[in-house]
HTML snippet that shows the backbone in 3Dmol.js (N, CA, C, O; Angstrom):
<script src="https://3Dmol.org/build/3Dmol-min.js"></script>
<div id="view" style="width:600px;height:400px;position:relative"></div>
<script>
const pdb = `
ATOM      1  N   MET A   1       5.050  -4.660 -15.204  1.00  0.00           N
ATOM      2  CA  MET A   1       4.206  -4.091 -16.205  1.00  0.00           C
ATOM      3  C   MET A   1       3.854  -4.518 -17.589  1.00  0.00           C
ATOM      4  O   MET A   1       4.654  -4.253 -18.487  1.00  0.00           O
ATOM      5  N   SER A   2       2.568  -5.249 -17.909  1.00  0.00           N
ATOM      6  CA  SER A   2       2.365  -5.596 -19.842  1.00  0.00           C
ATOM      7  C   SER A   2       2.308  -3.871 -20.122  1.00  0.00           C
ATOM      8  O   SER A   2       1.647  -2.986 -19.580  1.00  0.00           O
ATOM      9  N   PRO A   3       3.509  -3.848 -21.433  1.00  0.00           N
ATOM     10  CA  PRO A   3       4.011  -2.917 -22.040  1.00  0.00           C
ATOM     11  C   PRO A   3       2.944  -2.236 -22.780  1.00  0.00           C
ATOM     12  O   PRO A   3       3.039  -1.072 -23.170  1.00  0.00           O
ATOM     13  N   THR A   4       1.222  -3.514 -23.090  1.00  0.00           N
ATOM     14  CA  THR A   4       0.425  -2.292 -23.486  1.00  0.00           C
ATOM     15  C   THR A   4      -1.053  -2.446 -22.701  1.00  0.00           C
ATOM     16  O   THR A   4      -2.229  -2.485 -23.063  1.00  0.00           O
ATOM     17  N   GLY A   5      -0.294  -2.517 -21.356  1.00  0.00           N
ATOM     18  CA  GLY A   5      -1.275  -2.397 -20.517  1.00  0.00           C
ATOM     19  C   GLY A   5      -1.744  -0.885 -20.227  1.00  0.00           C
ATOM     20  O   GLY A   5      -1.324  -0.176 -21.141  1.00  0.00           O
ATOM     21  N   ASN A   6      -2.522  -0.087 -19.203  1.00  0.00           N
ATOM     22  CA  ASN A   6      -2.771   1.087 -19.363  1.00  0.00           C
ATOM     23  C   ASN A   6      -1.403   1.178 -17.848  1.00  0.00           C
ATOM     24  O   ASN A   6      -1.217   0.351 -16.955  1.00  0.00           O
ATOM     25  N   PRO A   7      -0.435   2.977 -18.195  1.00  0.00           N
ATOM     26  CA  PRO A   7       0.314   2.894 -17.394  1.00  0.00           C
ATOM     27  C   PRO A   7      -0.504   3.619 -15.890  1.00  0.00           C
ATOM     28  O   PRO A   7       0.087   3.352 -14.844  1.00  0.00           O
ATOM     29  N   LEU A   8      -1.449   4.259 -15.789  1.00  0.00           N
ATOM     30  CA  LEU A   8      -2.230   4.936 -15.173  1.00  0.00           C
ATOM     31  C   LEU A   8      -2.653   3.947 -14.132  1.00  0.00           C
ATOM     32  O   LEU A   8      -2.932   4.464 -13.051  1.00  0.00           O
ATOM     33  N   ASP A   9      -2.766   2.648 -14.205  1.00  0.00           N
ATOM     34  CA  ASP A   9      -4.027   1.743 -13.669  1.00  0.00           C
ATOM     35  C   ASP A   9      -3.208   1.113 -12.498  1.00  0.00           C
ATOM     36  O   ASP A   9      -2.662   0.010 -12.478  1.00  0.00           O
ATOM     37  N   LEU A  10      -3.258   2.199 -11.399  1.00  0.00           N
ATOM     38  CA  LEU A  10      -2.916   1.537  -9.829  1.00  0.00           C
ATOM     39  C   LEU A  10      -2.576  -0.158  -9.610  1.00  0.00           C
ATOM     40  O   LEU A  10      -1.726  -0.546  -8.808  1.00  0.00           O
ATOM     41  N   ARG A  11      -3.349  -1.023 -10.418  1.00  0.00           N
ATOM     42  CA  ARG A  11      -3.464  -2.378 -10.194  1.00  0.00           C
ATOM     43  C   ARG A  11      -2.096  -2.679 -10.421  1.00  0.00           C
ATOM     44  O   ARG A  11      -1.136  -2.853  -9.671  1.00  0.00           O
ATOM     45  N   ALA A  12      -2.264  -2.697 -11.705  1.00  0.00           N
ATOM     46  CA  ALA A  12      -0.589  -2.946 -12.558  1.00  0.00           C
ATOM     47  C   ALA A  12       0.778  -2.266 -11.970  1.00  0.00           C
ATOM     48  O   ALA A  12       1.908  -2.664 -12.251  1.00  0.00           O
ATOM     49  N   TRP A  13       0.483  -1.198 -11.128  1.00  0.00           N
ATOM     50  CA  TRP A  13       1.662  -0.639 -10.313  1.00  0.00           C
ATOM     51  C   TRP A  13       1.796  -1.507  -8.780  1.00  0.00           C
ATOM     52  O   TRP A  13       2.848  -1.809  -8.218  1.00  0.00           O
ATOM     53  N   ILE A  14       0.704  -1.729  -8.420  1.00  0.00           N
ATOM     54  CA  ILE A  14       0.978  -2.871  -7.034  1.00  0.00           C
ATOM     55  C   ILE A  14       1.457  -3.821  -7.272  1.00  0.00           C
ATOM     56  O   ILE A  14       2.373  -4.278  -6.587  1.00  0.00           O
ATOM     57  N   ALA A  15       0.867  -4.534  -8.557  1.00  0.00           N
ATOM     58  CA  ALA A  15       1.585  -5.849  -8.919  1.00  0.00           C
ATOM     59  C   ALA A  15       3.020  -5.911  -8.792  1.00  0.00           C
ATOM     60  O   ALA A  15       3.774  -6.415  -7.960  1.00  0.00           O
ATOM     61  N   GLN A  16       3.199  -5.181  -9.978  1.00  0.00           N
ATOM     62  CA  GLN A  16       4.659  -4.695 -10.276  1.00  0.00           C
ATOM     63  C   GLN A  16       5.549  -4.621  -8.862  1.00  0.00           C
ATOM     64  O   GLN A  16       6.630  -5.190  -8.707  1.00  0.00           O
ATOM     65  N   MET A  17       4.740  -3.648  -7.682  1.00  0.00           N
ATOM     66  CA  MET A  17       5.546  -3.574  -6.574  1.00  0.00           C
ATOM     67  C   MET A  17       6.272  -4.482  -5.949  1.00  0.00           C
ATOM     68  O   MET A  17       7.480  -4.498  -5.710  1.00  0.00           O
ATOM     69  N   HIS A  18       4.809  -5.797  -5.525  1.00  0.00           N
ATOM     70  CA  HIS A  18       5.058  -6.900  -5.300  1.00  0.00           C
ATOM     71  C   HIS A  18       6.347  -7.968  -5.860  1.00  0.00           C
ATOM     72  O   HIS A  18       7.148  -8.652  -5.223  1.00  0.00           O
ATOM     73  N   GLU A  19       6.109  -7.733  -7.617  1.00  0.00           N
ATOM     74  CA  GLU A  19       6.821  -8.355  -7.551  1.00  0.00           C
ATOM     75  C   GLU A  19       8.459  -7.973  -7.326  1.00  0.00           C
ATOM     76  O   GLU A  19       9.279  -8.868  -7.121  1.00  0.00           O
ATOM     77  N   LEU A  20       8.733  -6.947  -7.370  1.00  0.00           N
ATOM     78  CA  LEU A  20      10.311  -6.028  -6.795  1.00  0.00           C
ATOM     79  C   LEU A  20      10.180  -6.337  -5.178  1.00  0.00           C
ATOM     80  O   LEU A  20      11.178  -6.154  -4.479  1.00  0.00           O
ATOM     81  N   GLY A  21       9.113  -6.742  -4.660  1.00  0.00           N
ATOM     82  CA  GLY A  21       9.530  -6.962  -3.147  1.00  0.00           C
ATOM     83  C   GLY A  21       8.948  -5.017  -1.909  1.00  0.00           C
ATOM     84  O   GLY A  21       9.019  -4.908  -0.685  1.00  0.00           O
ATOM     85  N   GLU A  22       8.593  -4.213  -2.664  1.00  0.00           N
ATOM     86  CA  GLU A  22       8.733  -2.763  -2.687  1.00  0.00           C
ATOM     87  C   GLU A  22       7.181  -2.461  -1.718  1.00  0.00           C
ATOM     88  O   GLU A  22       7.116  -1.423  -1.060  1.00  0.00           O
ATOM     89  N   ILE A  23       6.047  -3.414  -1.716  1.00  0.00           N
ATOM     90  CA  ILE A  23       5.644  -3.536  -0.710  1.00  0.00           C
ATOM     91  C   ILE A  23       5.374  -4.563  -0.163  1.00  0.00           C
ATOM     92  O   ILE A  23       5.693  -5.702  -0.503  1.00  0.00           O
ATOM     93  N   ASP A  24       4.331  -3.984   1.356  1.00  0.00           N
ATOM     94  CA  ASP A  24       3.882  -4.880   2.085  1.00  0.00           C
ATOM     95  C   ASP A  24       2.846  -4.733   2.781  1.00  0.00           C
ATOM     96  O   ASP A  24       2.634  -3.574   3.135  1.00  0.00           O
ATOM     97  N   ASP A  25       1.937  -5.697   3.186  1.00  0.00           N
ATOM     98  CA  ASP A  25       0.532  -6.034   2.815  1.00  0.00           C
ATOM     99  C   ASP A  25       0.429  -6.066   4.591  1.00  0.00           C
ATOM    100  O   ASP A  25       1.070  -6.531   5.533  1.00  0.00           O
ATOM    101  N   VAL A  26      -0.813  -5.249   4.353  1.00  0.00           N
ATOM    102  CA  VAL A  26      -1.294  -4.871   6.151  1.00  0.00           C
ATOM    103  C   VAL A  26      -2.757  -5.237   5.900  1.00  0.00           C
ATOM    104  O   VAL A  26      -3.567  -4.756   5.107  1.00  0.00           O
ATOM    105  N   TYR A  27      -2.922  -6.679   7.214  1.00  0.00           N
ATOM    106  CA  TYR A  27      -4.474  -7.016   6.858  1.00  0.00           C
ATOM    107  C   TYR A  27      -4.961  -6.671   8.020  1.00  0.00           C
ATOM    108  O   TYR A  27      -4.261  -6.608   9.031  1.00  0.00           O
ATOM    109  N   GLY A  28      -6.760  -6.300   7.981  1.00  0.00           N
ATOM    110  CA  GLY A  28      -7.334  -5.626   9.201  1.00  0.00           C
ATOM    111  C   GLY A  28      -7.366  -4.477   9.898  1.00  0.00           C
ATOM    112  O   GLY A  28      -7.936  -4.452  10.989  1.00  0.00           O
ATOM    113  N   ALA A  29      -6.785  -3.403   9.395  1.00  0.00           N
ATOM    114  CA  ALA A  29      -6.141  -2.810  10.143  1.00  0.00           C
ATOM    115  C   ALA A  29      -7.486  -1.608  10.426  1.00  0.00           C
ATOM    116  O   ALA A  29      -8.502  -1.922   9.807  1.00  0.00           O
ATOM    117  N   ASP A  30      -7.606  -0.383  11.212  1.00  0.00           N
ATOM    118  CA  ASP A  30      -8.369   0.350  11.527  1.00  0.00           C
ATOM    119  C   ASP A  30      -8.411   1.392  10.710  1.00  0.00           C
ATOM    120  O   ASP A  30      -7.313   1.686  10.238  1.00  0.00           O
ATOM    121  N   ALA A  31      -9.149   1.935  10.441  1.00  0.00           N
ATOM    122  CA  ALA A  31      -9.278   3.059   9.577  1.00  0.00           C
ATOM    123  C   ALA A  31      -9.122   4.148  10.414  1.00  0.00           C
ATOM    124  O   ALA A  31      -8.161   4.886  10.200  1.00  0.00           O
ATOM    125  N   ARG A  32      -9.949   4.418  11.416  1.00  0.00           N
ATOM    126  CA  ARG A  32      -9.810   5.441  12.497  1.00  0.00           C
ATOM    127  C   ARG A  32      -8.249   5.288  13.471  1.00  0.00           C
ATOM    128  O   ARG A  32      -7.689   6.311  13.866  1.00  0.00           O
ATOM    129  N   LEU A  33      -7.779   4.144  13.717  1.00  0.00           N
ATOM    130  CA  LEU A  33      -7.150   4.023  14.599  1.00  0.00           C
ATOM    131  C   LEU A  33      -5.663   3.925  14.355  1.00  0.00           C
ATOM    132  O   LEU A  33      -4.731   4.420  14.988  1.00  0.00           O
ATOM    133  N   GLU A  34      -5.675   3.064  13.140  1.00  0.00           N
ATOM    134  CA  GLU A  34      -4.041   2.725  12.956  1.00  0.00           C
ATOM    135  C   GLU A  34      -3.916   2.828  11.631  1.00  0.00           C
ATOM    136  O   GLU A  34      -2.728   2.507  11.619  1.00  0.00           O
ATOM    137  N   ILE A  35      -4.146   2.998  10.585  1.00  0.00           N
ATOM    138  CA  ILE A  35      -3.281   3.320   9.563  1.00  0.00           C
ATOM    139  C   ILE A  35      -2.743   4.211   9.386  1.00  0.00           C
ATOM    140  O   ILE A  35      -1.995   4.246   8.409  1.00  0.00           O
ATOM    141  N   GLY A  36      -2.872   5.381  10.270  1.00  0.00           N
ATOM    142  CA  GLY A  36      -2.568   6.695   9.937  1.00  0.00           C
ATOM    143  C   GLY A  36      -0.616   6.512  10.697  1.00  0.00           C
ATOM    144  O   GLY A  36       0.569   6.675  10.408  1.00  0.00           O
ATOM    145  N   ALA A  37      -1.755   5.975  12.019  1.00  0.00           N
ATOM    146  CA  ALA A  37      -0.184   5.137  12.737  1.00  0.00           C
ATOM    147  C   ALA A  37       0.757   5.029  12.255  1.00  0.00           C
ATOM    148  O   ALA A  37       1.741   5.759  12.145  1.00  0.00           O
ATOM    149  N   ILE A  38       0.368   3.535  11.737  1.00  0.00           N
ATOM    150  CA  ILE A  38       0.923   2.365  10.996  1.00  0.00           C
ATOM    151  C   ILE A  38       1.962   3.096   9.953  1.00  0.00           C
ATOM    152  O   ILE A  38       3.124   2.729   9.776  1.00  0.00           O
ATOM    153  N   SER A  39       1.224   4.368   9.195  1.00  0.00           N
ATOM    154  CA  SER A  39       1.781   4.649   7.827  1.00  0.00           C
ATOM    155  C   SER A  39       2.865   5.564   8.202  1.00  0.00           C
ATOM    156  O   SER A  39       3.902   5.508   7.542  1.00  0.00           O
ATOM    157  N   GLN A  40       2.762   6.469   9.254  1.00  0.00           N
ATOM    158  CA  GLN A  40       4.149   7.278   9.692  1.00  0.00           C
ATOM    159  C   GLN A  40       5.065   6.437  10.972  1.00  0.00           C
ATOM    160  O   GLN A  40       6.134   6.835  11.433  1.00  0.00           O
ATOM    161  N   LEU A  41       4.430   5.364  11.326  1.00  0.00           N
ATOM    162  CA  LEU A  41       5.793   4.593  11.572  1.00  0.00           C
ATOM    163  C   LEU A  41       6.905   3.976  10.440  1.00  0.00           C
ATOM    164  O   LEU A  41       8.134   3.978  10.371  1.00  0.00           O
ATOM    165  N   ASN A  42       5.906   3.496   9.668  1.00  0.00           N
ATOM    166  CA  ASN A  42       6.307   3.154   8.419  1.00  0.00           C
ATOM    167  C   ASN A  42       7.767   4.477   7.591  1.00  0.00           C
ATOM    168  O   ASN A  42       8.947   4.453   7.244  1.00  0.00           O
ATOM    169  N   ASP A  43       6.918   5.173   7.641  1.00  0.00           N
ATOM    170  CA  ASP A  43       7.464   6.476   6.470  1.00  0.00           C
ATOM    171  C   ASP A  43       9.152   6.666   7.876  1.00  0.00           C
ATOM    172  O   ASP A  43      10.207   6.691   7.242  1.00  0.00           O
ATOM    173  N   LYS A  44       9.354   6.771   9.339  1.00  0.00           N
ATOM    174  CA  LYS A  44      10.783   6.731   9.916  1.00  0.00           C
ATOM    175  C   LYS A  44      11.028   5.293   9.710  1.00  0.00           C
ATOM    176  O   LYS A  44      11.823   4.892  10.560  1.00  0.00           O
ATOM    177  N   ARG A  45      10.793   4.722   9.214  1.00  0.00           N
ATOM    178  CA  ARG A  45      12.050   3.101   9.342  1.00  0.00           C
ATOM    179  C   ARG A  45      12.738   3.261   7.904  1.00  0.00           C
ATOM    180  O   ARG A  45      12.352   3.630   6.795  1.00  0.00           O
ATOM    181  N   GLU A  46      14.059   2.761   8.510  1.00  0.00           N
ATOM    182  CA  GLU A  46      14.715   2.678   7.586  1.00  0.00           C
ATOM    183  C   GLU A  46      14.628   1.727   6.538  1.00  0.00           C
ATOM    184  O   GLU A  46      14.325   0.607   6.950  1.00  0.00           O
ATOM    185  N   GLY A  47      14.811   1.824   5.227  1.00  0.00           N
ATOM    186  CA  GLY A  47      14.344   0.701   3.744  1.00  0.00           C
ATOM    187  C   GLY A  47      12.950   1.119   3.831  1.00  0.00           C
ATOM    188  O   GLY A  47      12.482   0.354   2.987  1.00  0.00           O
ATOM    189  N   SER A  48      11.388   2.180   4.502  1.00  0.00           N
ATOM    190  CA  SER A  48      10.774   1.898   4.151  1.00  0.00           C
ATOM    191  C   SER A  48       9.987   1.572   3.373  1.00  0.00           C
ATOM    192  O   SER A  48      10.264   2.385   2.491  1.00  0.00           O
ATOM    193  N   ARG A  49       8.944   0.826   2.864  1.00  0.00           N
ATOM    194  CA  ARG A  49       7.984   0.530   1.543  1.00  0.00           C
ATOM    195  C   ARG A  49       7.404   0.987   1.430  1.00  0.00           C
ATOM    196  O   ARG A  49       7.281   1.964   2.168  1.00  0.00           O
ATOM    197  N   ALA A  50       6.428   0.725   0.349  1.00  0.00           N
ATOM    198  CA  ALA A  50       4.955   1.418   0.015  1.00  0.00           C
ATOM    199  C   ALA A  50       4.174   0.491   1.126  1.00  0.00           C
ATOM    200  O   ALA A  50       4.799  -0.393   1.711  1.00  0.00           O
ATOM    201  N   LEU A  51       2.598   0.760   1.427  1.00  0.00           N
ATOM    202  CA  LEU A  51       1.743  -0.295   2.405  1.00  0.00           C
ATOM    203  C   LEU A  51       0.499  -0.601   1.167  1.00  0.00           C
ATOM    204  O   LEU A  51       0.282   0.220   0.276  1.00  0.00           O
ATOM    205  N   ILE A  52      -0.225  -1.862   1.282  1.00  0.00           N
ATOM    206  CA  ILE A  52      -1.438  -1.327   0.917  1.00  0.00           C
ATOM    207  C   ILE A  52      -2.325  -2.539   2.455  1.00  0.00           C
ATOM    208  O   ILE A  52      -2.315  -3.649   2.987  1.00  0.00           O
ATOM    209  N   PHE A  53      -2.908  -1.265   2.454  1.00  0.00           N
ATOM    210  CA  PHE A  53      -3.937  -1.677   3.540  1.00  0.00           C
ATOM    211  C   PHE A  53      -5.244  -2.771   2.899  1.00  0.00           C
ATOM    212  O   PHE A  53      -6.099  -2.406   2.092  1.00  0.00           O
ATOM    213  N   ASP A  54      -5.174  -3.617   3.258  1.00  0.00           N
ATOM    214  CA  ASP A  54      -6.714  -4.523   2.869  1.00  0.00           C
ATOM    215  C   ASP A  54      -7.649  -5.320   4.065  1.00  0.00           C
ATOM    216  O   ASP A  54      -7.214  -5.750   5.133  1.00  0.00           O
ATOM    217  N   ASP A  55      -9.115  -5.393   3.553  1.00  0.00           N
ATOM    218  CA  ASP A  55      -9.595  -5.965   4.456  1.00  0.00           C
ATOM    219  C   ASP A  55      -9.920  -5.019   5.883  1.00  0.00           C
ATOM    220  O   ASP A  55     -10.079  -5.468   7.018  1.00  0.00           O
ATOM    221  N   ILE A  56      -9.963  -3.624   5.470  1.00  0.00           N
ATOM    222  CA  ILE A  56     -10.278  -2.633   6.675  1.00  0.00           C
ATOM    223  C   ILE A  56     -11.518  -3.243   7.218  1.00  0.00           C
ATOM    224  O   ILE A  56     -12.447  -3.940   6.808  1.00  0.00           O
ATOM    225  N   ALA A  57     -10.865  -2.297   9.059  1.00  0.00           N
ATOM    226  CA  ALA A  57     -12.015  -2.623   9.739  1.00  0.00           C
ATOM    227  C   ALA A  57     -13.423  -1.721   9.382  1.00  0.00           C
ATOM    228  O   ALA A  57     -13.482  -0.492   9.395  1.00  0.00           O
ATOM    229  N   GLY A  58     -14.571  -2.684   9.051  1.00  0.00           N
ATOM    230  CA  GLY A  58     -15.800  -1.690   8.928  1.00  0.00           C
ATOM    231  C   GLY A  58     -15.579  -1.236   7.298  1.00  0.00           C
ATOM    232  O   GLY A  58     -15.701  -0.063   6.945  1.00  0.00           O
ATOM    233  N   TYR A  59     -15.413  -1.769   6.844  1.00  0.00           N
ATOM    234  CA  TYR A  59     -15.450  -1.493   5.043  1.00  0.00           C
ATOM    235  C   TYR A  59     -15.648  -3.060   4.710  1.00  0.00           C
ATOM    236  O   TYR A  59     -15.375  -4.165   5.178  1.00  0.00           O
ATOM    237  N   PRO A  60     -16.480  -2.292   3.292  1.00  0.00           N
ATOM    238  CA  PRO A  60     -16.493  -4.042   2.586  1.00  0.00           C
ATOM    239  C   PRO A  60     -15.294  -4.297   1.914  1.00  0.00           C
ATOM    240  O   PRO A  60     -14.733  -3.366   1.337  1.00  0.00           O
ATOM    241  N   GLY A  61     -14.934  -5.147   1.907  1.00  0.00           N
ATOM    242  CA  GLY A  61     -14.041  -5.946   1.204  1.00  0.00           C
ATOM    243  C   GLY A  61     -13.839  -5.502  -0.031  1.00  0.00           C
ATOM    244  O   GLY A  61     -14.632  -5.203  -0.924  1.00  0.00           O
ATOM    245  N   GLY A  62     -12.338  -5.495   0.047  1.00  0.00           N
ATOM    246  CA  GLY A  62     -11.871  -5.123  -1.627  1.00  0.00           C
ATOM    247  C   GLY A  62     -11.324  -3.695  -1.722  1.00  0.00           C
ATOM    248  O   GLY A  62     -10.441  -3.305  -2.486  1.00  0.00           O
ATOM    249  N   TRP A  63     -12.115  -2.869  -0.662  1.00  0.00           N
ATOM    250  CA  TRP A  63     -11.888  -1.648  -0.784  1.00  0.00           C
ATOM    251  C   TRP A  63     -10.070  -1.634   0.339  1.00  0.00           C
ATOM    252  O   TRP A  63      -9.808  -2.219   1.390  1.00  0.00           O
ATOM    253  N   ARG A  64      -9.249  -0.746  -0.488  1.00  0.00           N
ATOM    254  CA  ARG A  64      -8.118  -0.813  -0.108  1.00  0.00           C
ATOM    255  C   ARG A  64      -7.395   0.517  -0.134  1.00  0.00           C
ATOM    256  O   ARG A  64      -7.385   1.350  -1.041  1.00  0.00           O
ATOM    257  N   VAL A  65      -6.919   0.542   0.794  1.00  0.00           N
ATOM    258  CA  VAL A  65      -5.816   1.969   1.056  1.00  0.00           C
ATOM    259  C   VAL A  65      -4.216   1.919   0.920  1.00  0.00           C
ATOM    260  O   VAL A  65      -3.512   1.269   1.694  1.00  0.00           O
ATOM    261  N   VAL A  66      -3.622   2.832  -0.367  1.00  0.00           N
ATOM    262  CA  VAL A  66      -2.216   2.700  -0.566  1.00  0.00           C
ATOM    263  C   VAL A  66      -1.655   3.588   0.161  1.00  0.00           C
ATOM    264  O   VAL A  66      -2.155   4.686  -0.082  1.00  0.00           O
ATOM    265  N   ALA A  67      -0.614   3.650   1.172  1.00  0.00           N
ATOM    266  CA  ALA A  67       0.055   4.720   1.685  1.00  0.00           C
ATOM    267  C   ALA A  67       1.351   4.846   1.630  1.00  0.00           C
ATOM    268  O   ALA A  67       1.757   3.773   2.076  1.00  0.00           O
ATOM    269  N   ALA A  68       2.359   5.560   1.330  1.00  0.00           N
ATOM    270  CA  ALA A  68       3.892   5.819   1.227  1.00  0.00           C
ATOM    271  C   ALA A  68       3.913   5.559   0.344  1.00  0.00           C
ATOM    272  O   ALA A  68       4.745   4.663   0.492  1.00  0.00           O
ATOM    273  N   HIS A  69       3.601   5.526  -1.090  1.00  0.00           N
ATOM    274  CA  HIS A  69       3.837   4.748  -2.027  1.00  0.00           C
ATOM    275  C   HIS A  69       4.969   5.679  -3.181  1.00  0.00           C
ATOM    276  O   HIS A  69       5.718   5.381  -4.111  1.00  0.00           O
ATOM    277  N   VAL A  70       4.391   7.406  -2.189  1.00  0.00           N
ATOM    278  CA  VAL A  70       5.766   8.404  -2.917  1.00  0.00           C
ATOM    279  C   VAL A  70       6.716   9.144  -1.995  1.00  0.00           C
ATOM    280  O   VAL A  70       7.027  10.312  -2.227  1.00  0.00           O
ATOM    281  N   SER A  71       7.296   8.298  -0.685  1.00  0.00           N
ATOM    282  CA  SER A  71       7.945   8.975   0.397  1.00  0.00           C
ATOM    283  C   SER A  71       9.216   9.024   0.018  1.00  0.00           C
ATOM    284  O   SER A  71       9.746   8.320  -0.841  1.00  0.00           O
ATOM    285  N   MET A  72       9.666   9.793   0.612  1.00  0.00           N
ATOM    286  CA  MET A  72      11.347  10.275   0.132  1.00  0.00           C
ATOM    287  C   MET A  72      11.731  10.369   1.639  1.00  0.00           C
ATOM    288  O   MET A  72      11.107  10.857   2.581  1.00  0.00           O
ATOM    289  N   PRO A  73      13.206   9.624   1.572  1.00  0.00           N
ATOM    290  CA  PRO A  73      13.997   9.696   2.825  1.00  0.00           C
ATOM    291  C   PRO A  73      14.466  11.157   3.270  1.00  0.00           C
ATOM    292  O   PRO A  73      15.127  11.307   4.298  1.00  0.00           O
TER     293      PRO A  73
END
`;
const viewer = $3Dmol.createViewer("view");
viewer.addModel(pdb, "pdb");
viewer.setStyle({}, {cartoon: {color: "spectrum"}});
viewer.zoomTo();
viewer.render();
</script>
């Protein structure tokens, strides 16, 4: 993350987590049927990472959901 950037900018955090390999991308999930279930299964997984859901079914492009970004074992 750039030291001159806004430390509260979620986009900067997402980019940093991608660089560190601490976030997984999930594309095309259904908001009503899959995002919650995938997030819960991810939380139970050993060594789980944060998830970013993109291209969510039924929502405009560019709308994303971040999950498990503060999960604790």
